[in-house]
C-alpha positions, 0 to 999 in steps of 0.5 A: 599400647593398650591392645596387642592386636587390631580387630582385623589381624587375628587368624587361625594361626593365632588360636590359643593366643591371649590377646587384648583388643580395643575398638567400637561395638559394631553390633551385639547379639544375646544368645541366652547365656552368652553375648556375641560382640562384633568389635570394630576398628579401622583394620577390620572386625573380630567376633568376641564371645562373652560367655561361660566358662570364661565369663561369669554371669555378672560379666555377661550381663554387663556386656549385654548392656553396653550400648552400640558404638561404645569404646571397649577393651577386651581380653581373652583367648583366640579360639576356633569358631563353632562348626558351621559358624565361620564367616568367609566374608571376613578375614577374621571369620574363622576365629573368635575371641573367648572373652574373660575381661571387658572394660568400658573405655567410653560409653556412646550416647544414643547415636542418630545413626550407626556406621553399620546400618544399611539405610544411611540417613541423608547427607546433611545428617551424616555431615553434622555427625561426621565423626560417626560417618567416618567410622563407616568402612566405605569412608575409611577405605576411601581415606586409606586409598587417598593416603596411598595415592598421595604416597605414590605421588610423593614417592614417584616425584622424589624418584624423579628428583623433584624438590618439595617446596611449601608456598604461602597460604597468605598471599596477594589477591591476583584473581585467576578466574574464580573469586578469592577468599580474602583474609583481612589484615589486623596489622595493615589496616584496610588491606587483605591477604588472599588464600591461594587459588593455586600456587601458580605464581610462586612456582613460576618464581621458583623456576626463575630462581633455578629450582628446575623441578618443584612439587607440592601437595597444595591446599587451594581455595576458590570462592565459587558455586559448588557441585558434586565434584567441587569444593571451596577448599581442595587439594592438588598435586602441583608441579613445575619444571624448567627446560621442558615442553608439553610432551615432557610433562605429559610423559612424566604424568603418564608414568604417574598414572601407570604407577598409581593404577598398578599400586593402588588398583592393581591395573595395567595402564598402557602408556603413552596415554592417547592424546586428542586435540581440543578441536577433535574432542569437540567434533567427536564428543562435544566436550573437552573431557570426553568419557572414552570408556564407550563409543557413540561418537558425534557425526556431522550430517550437515552436508546432507541436511543442505540438500533435503527438503526437510525444513528444520534440517535445511533451514539450520544448514542454510543459516550456517549452523549444524545438524549432528547426531549419534548412533545408539547401537542396537537401542531401537527397541530399548526406548519407547516413544515416551522415552524418546519424548523424555530425552527430547525434553532433556536436551532442551535444558541445554538450549536445543529446540528438539530432538530428531530421530530415526529407527533403522528397520530390519530391512535397513530403511530409516523410519521416524515421524519425519521420514516422509519429509526426506527422500530415500536417497538422502535417508540412505546418505544419512544412514551411511554417514551414521553407519546405521545397522538394523536395530540402531537408533539415530538421534540428531540435533539441529542448531548452533555448534555450541548447542549441538555440542552441549546437547549431544554431550549431555545425551551421550553421557546419560545414555552411556550410564542408562545403557550400562555401556561401561563398567564401574571398574573401567579406567580410561585415561587420556590427554586433551591438547591444543586448547584455544588460548582465549574465549569470549565472556558471554556477558561482557564479550571480552576475551578471557583466558581459557586456562589462565593468563600465564599460558604460552601460545603454540609457537606456530600461533604466536603471530595470531596474538596480533592478527587473530586471537580467536584462532590462537591455540595454547600449549595447554593439556588436560588429563581426563579420567573416565570423562572428568578433568583430573588435571590441567597444565600449560607451558608458561609464558617466560618472557615479559613482552609476550606476557604483557601482550596477553594481559593487553588482550585480556583487558589488563592494562599496564598499570593493573598488570604491574599492580597485580602481577608486577613481581612476576613480570619483574622476575621474567625480566631477570633470566626466566627459563622456559618452563611449564607444569600441571596441577592434578586434583587429588580429591578428584583422582581419589573419587574417580579411582575409587569409583565414587560420584561425590567428592565429599566421600573422599574428603574427611571434613568437606563442605556442603554445596553452600560451603558450610561445615555442618559439624563445626557450623563454619562459617560462624559469626565473630564478635564486634571486638574481633571486627574492630581489631581487623578494621571491619564492620558489617553492613546489613548483617546482624552480628553478635 
């Protein structure tokens, strides 16, 4: 080893010890006759002093000319810092190393930015020079935390007798809702592999094969539009179990959540985690992944709207639509009329036509520009339903169920952040259950699977596959952490007859089903046990537990929102010879 200690290791108990440290020059200060270097590695930072009597003038001069971010080796003796010069913010802040030898291992070129600077450049520049960005303490902490979380996951499932099985990366294209990444075959002309969107089919096959507890930290790929919490390649903790029901799987993950929170964050999470059906979540919060760190539930006042003479409310209710609202507690004086106008424009982005509002006055009456259109009795009913108190601000949307859900969910999320209704350190985990089996595709009008086509219906709803697919509920469950989906799973269909019926509802005819999923259907005919599982988004778990908002901050080498790697410049062109070997040619694209 070149070094005897790391840059975060030395303490007062090491005073007098001869040490060798290696690291990067974080910063440098010339104090006239002595050079102070803050030497950094991923473990921490140590102050190194190059000055008399340990160092001669030549060594001091050389140390003063070392560029920032250069890699150096130093030797010296651990000493007390001078009185009044200790740094309580650093674990090593009580000591320094008096240096008598400096060796430059690698000189750094002029960097476009330094990891320690407070004003970071734009994300594109940081991604292009990711090797510099990854030297930042925040980035290193996030990746260390990621490693810890994955270790907790592996240890937990090993203790519960799960078998870690690697499933193929090169497989068959069996679209599961997003576009596949395709890989052309050189050996099989005109045919393609697909990178897995998930190990879904393979893990079901493992259950048929008798491996009743499978787990894997799996790489998955989806060619879809990106956002702050989504990447084209991502990592998930994937598991499957036989002879279980939904309660068994949720109970197992409850234990994992509690273990992870305790070991990584030092927080106690009470189990079992609370559960809420999909219908209840949509009714109370307008979304299937509600942020439960704060209140502000949606309240339906359509029953009152039907009785009023206020045209907007009455017409909406008479048309079979909804008037729903939220009580923003003690916010009447926090928002000006201009602020409310801005929020009105904001909800229009989600299809709403406008935003109605009332302020609860000191005497308990409701006031707004539309108050005159409602009589006192109806205003009193609205106030009672909304549990309005003096100082509250009541906000309403009058529209379809879908628009009121989308608009009020977005408004609630915005207000929660703006009013600081929760702490960044808060942790709220819950389950959403009993999702609809199917939803309508807005463009085609056809049924699509809300989770995936291998999801089993609730036993009580099995007959609805024939009579009323819209009302059929799934044995599906999503884990929600702080208002973000952190994992999703289902109990699977384990008999080929039901699976074929679901395929038929989804417009997948028998021939197509056999072509795409024949191996699964065949396996289900050979004694498939009841089984189910879940996939937990590792990237998103780390992001949420670290209190970050951008998933790229917890991935070592992420892609941009255009699915590009700015550091390696992937995707890149390939030469014509490679295309010929793969039996490909590009159309309308210039290639080298």
